[in-house]
C-alpha positions in Angstrom: 0.6 16.8 6.1 1.4 15.4 2.7 -1.7 13.2 2.8 -3.9 16.1 4.0 -2.9 18.2 1.0 -4.4 15.4 -1.1 -1.2 14.7 -3.0 -1.0 11.0 -2.4 -4.8 10.5 -2.9 -4.5 12.4 -6.2 -1.5 10.2 -7.2 -3.5 7.0 -6.5 -6.5 8.4 -8.3 -4.3 9.3 -11.3 -3.0 5.7 -11.3 -6.5 4.2 -11.1 -7.3 3.0 -14.6 -10.9 2.3 -15.7 -11.2 -0.9 -17.9 -11.0 0.1 -21.5 -13.1 -1.2 -24.4 -12.6 -1.1 -28.2 -15.7 -0.8 -30.3 -17.9 -2.1 -27.5 -15.7 -5.2 -26.9 -13.6 -5.6 -23.8 -9.8 -5.6 -24.3 -8.0 -8.9 -23.4 -7.8 -8.9 -19.6 -4.1 -9.7 -19.5 -3.4 -6.8 -21.8 -5.6 -4.6 -19.6 -3.8 -5.6 -16.4 -0.5 -5.0 -18.0 -1.6 -1.5 -19.1 -2.9 -0.7 -15.6 0.3 -1.9 -13.9 2.4 0.2 -16.3 0.3 3.3 -15.3 0.5 2.5 -11.6 4.3 2.0 -11.9 4.7 5.3 -13.7 2.7 7.1 -10.9 4.6 5.3 -8.2 7.9 6.4 -9.7 6.7 10.0 -10.0 5.6 10.1 -6.3 8.0 7.7 -4.6 9.4 10.3 -2.2 5.9 11.3 -1.1 5.0 7.6 -0.6 8.1 6.9 1.4 7.5 10.0 3.6 3.9 8.8 4.2 5.1 5.4 5.2 7.8 6.7 7.5 5.3 9.0 9.2 2.6 6.5 9.7 5.0 3.7 10.7 6.4 5.9 13.4 2.9 6.6 15.0 3.3 3.8 17.4 7.0 3.6 18.3 8.1 0.4 20.0 11.3 -1.2 21.2 10.7 -4.6 19.6 13.2 -5.2 16.7 10.5 -6.8 14.4 8.3 -3.7 14.7 11.0 -1.2 13.6 9.7 0.7 10.6 6.6 -1.3 10.3 3.0 0.0 10.0 0.2 -1.5 12.1 -3.3 -2.0 10.6 -4.7 0.9 12.5 -1.9 3.1 11.2 -2.6 1.9 7.6 -6.3 2.7 8.1 -5.4 6.1 9.5 -3.3 6.7 6.4 -6.2 5.8 4.1 -8.5 8.1 6.1 -6.0 11.0 6.0 -5.6 10.6 2.2 -9.4 10.6 1.7 -9.2 7.0 0.3 -11.6 5.6 2.8 -15.2 6.4 1.7 -18.3 5.0 3.5 -20.4 5.7 0.4 -18.1 3.7 -1.9 -18.8 -0.1 -2.4 -15.0 -0.8 -2.5 -13.4 1.9 -0.3 -14.9 1.2 3.1 -12.8 0.6 6.2 -13.3 -3.1 5.9 -11.9 -3.0 2.3 -8.8 -1.2 3.6 -8.3 -3.9 6.3 -8.7 -6.6 3.6 -6.0 -4.8 1.5 -3.7 -4.7 4.5 -4.1 -8.4 5.1 -3.8 -9.3 1.4 -0.5 -7.3 1.1 1.2 -9.3 3.8 4.1 -11.2 2.2 5.0 -14.8 2.7 7.4 -16.0 5.5 10.9 -14.7 5.1 14.0 -16.8 4.9 15.3 -18.1 8.2 18.4 -16.7 9.8 18.5 -13.4 7.8 19.9 -10.5 9.8 20.1 -6.7 9.3 22.5 -4.8 11.5 22.7 -7.7 13.9 18.9 -8.0 14.2 17.2 -11.2 13.1 14.7 -10.5 10.4 13.1 -13.9 10.6 9.9 -12.7 12.3 9.5 -9.5 10.3 7.8 -10.8 7.2 5.6 -13.2 9.1 4.2 -10.9 11.7 0.5 -10.8 10.8 -0.2 -7.3 12.2 2.6 -5.3 10.6 3.1 -4.0 7.1 6.7 -3.3 6.0 7.6 -0.8 3.2 7.6 -3.3 0.4 4.2 -4.6 1.6 3.0 -1.0 1.9 4.0 -0.4 -1.7 2.0 -3.5 -2.7 -1.0 -2.1 -0.8 -0.7 1.1 -2.8 -0.9 -0.9 -6.0 -3.9 -2.8 -4.7 -5.6 0.5 -3.9 -4.9 1.8 -7.3 -6.2 -1.2 -9.2 
């Protein structure tokens, strides 16, 4: 419902920064990236509750009883999220469904530490599961969408 109202899509669009120039010359790319990330960070803070609600909703679309899949989003759920937020656009060269799948895969974190537990459940397989996106990885995907 939040996504359908366009709130999150507008937040991502607001955080999307077009490369700036000064007197026809491009600004230093490191400075530009720093400025873009600051803008994205500000928008994420302003909309954190909406983003968390979206993650919770889309992560719960396919409930399962496997511990490593608790509160994790599958690729098809992530693609559904981007579709509901009007992020996926077949006319755009960089917002097609294939681009969303690439962002999902790129947002996967490295393997987690061995033996880590949360409420008695081993978290060892959580970060390494190739088909699931956890909340921190979802936040990374939002940043990737914005930049």
